[in-house]
C-alpha positions in Angstrom: -12.3 8.3 14.1 -10.0 5.8 12.3 -7.5 7.4 10.2 -5.0 6.0 7.7 -2.5 8.3 6.2 -0.4 7.6 3.3 2.9 9.1 2.6 5.9 8.6 0.5 4.6 9.1 -2.9 6.0 11.4 -5.9 7.6 11.1 -9.2 10.5 8.6 -9.9 12.2 7.6 -13.1 11.6 3.9 -14.5 13.9 1.7 -12.7 13.9 3.7 -9.6 12.3 3.2 -6.1 10.1 4.4 -3.6 8.7 3.6 -0.3 5.1 4.2 0.8 4.2 4.2 4.4 0.6 4.2 5.9 0.4 5.2 9.6 -3.0 3.9 11.4 -4.8 5.4 14.3 -7.8 4.4 16.3 -7.9 0.8 15.4 -6.2 -2.3 17.2 -3.5 -2.4 14.4 -1.9 -5.9 15.2 -5.2 -7.5 14.7 -5.9 -6.0 11.1 -5.0 -7.3 7.7 -3.1 -4.5 6.0 -3.1 -3.8 2.5 -2.1 -1.8 -0.6 -4.2 -1.2 -3.5 -3.9 0.9 -6.7 -5.9 2.6 -9.3 -4.7 4.0 -12.3 -6.8 6.5 -14.6 -9.4 5.1 -16.4 -8.9 1.4 -14.5 -10.5 -0.3 -11.6 -8.8 -0.4 -8.4 -6.5 -3.5 -7.9 -4.8 -5.2 -5.1 -1.2 -4.5 -4.9 -0.1 -6.5 -1.8 -1.8 -7.5 1.5 0.1 -8.6 4.9 -1.9 -10.6 7.6 -1.8 -10.0 11.2 0.6 -12.9 11.3 2.8 -11.8 8.7 1.8 -13.7 5.8 2.0 -11.8 2.5 0.3 -12.1 -1.0 1.1 -10.0 -4.1 -0.3 -9.2 -7.4 1.6 -11.1 -10.2 2.5 -7.7 -11.8 4.7 -6.7 -8.7 6.0 -9.8 -7.6 9.7 -9.9 -7.0 9.7 -6.0 -7.1 7.4 -4.7 -4.4 7.7 -5.8 -0.7 5.0 -5.1 2.0 5.9 -5.1 5.6 4.3 -4.1 9.0 5.5 -2.4 12.1 2.8 -3.3 14.8 4.5 -1.0 17.4 4.5 1.9 15.3 0.9 1.0 13.7 2.5 1.4 10.4 2.6 -0.7 7.1 5.1 0.1 4.3 5.5 -0.7 0.4 8.9 -1.0 -0.7 8.7 -0.4 -4.5 11.9 -1.1 -6.7 12.5 -1.5 -10.1 9.3 0.5 -10.7 7.9 0.9 -14.3 5.7 3.2 -16.0 2.7 0.8 -15.7 3.0 1.2 -11.6 1.7 4.8 -12.2 -1.3 4.9 -10.1 -3.0 6.4 -6.9 -2.0 4.2 -4.2 -4.5 3.3 -1.3 -3.8 1.9 2.1 -6.5 -0.5 3.5 -7.1 -2.0 6.9 -9.4 -5.0 7.2 -10.8 -6.9 10.2 -14.2 -8.0 9.0 -16.8 -6.3 6.7 -17.9 -3.6 9.1 -14.2 -2.8 10.2 -12.8 -1.8 6.5 -11.1 1.3 6.4 -9.3 3.3 3.5 -6.6 5.9 3.2 -6.9 9.1 1.4 -4.7 7.8 -1.4 -1.4 9.1 -2.9 0.2 9.7 -6.1 3.0 7.5 -7.4 4.2 8.5 -11.2 6.9 6.7 -12.9 8.0 8.5 -15.8 11.2 9.8 -17.6 
């Protein structure tokens, strides 16, 4: 069974940093588009950042210049470095692995809270 396990979330003050990790198993990781999404209370899930199998990246406008997505194919892990965090970044963050429609997997989600 495919598993995506997120780690690295928690509570941080505004202006601080966190690094999320997502370790994948039972997929050919290097062939998947990997992404981070988030859902804040009362809002729809939104894309934060994605990285293709070739390493191309795409970010939501709200996080450009502050967040960096990267991947380590040998470790089957995708990362999200989050700097200059703002209270509006508070959400549950989800890892996604996408190959095509029938191969679209989600992690269980991890809480990130930005608060003083």
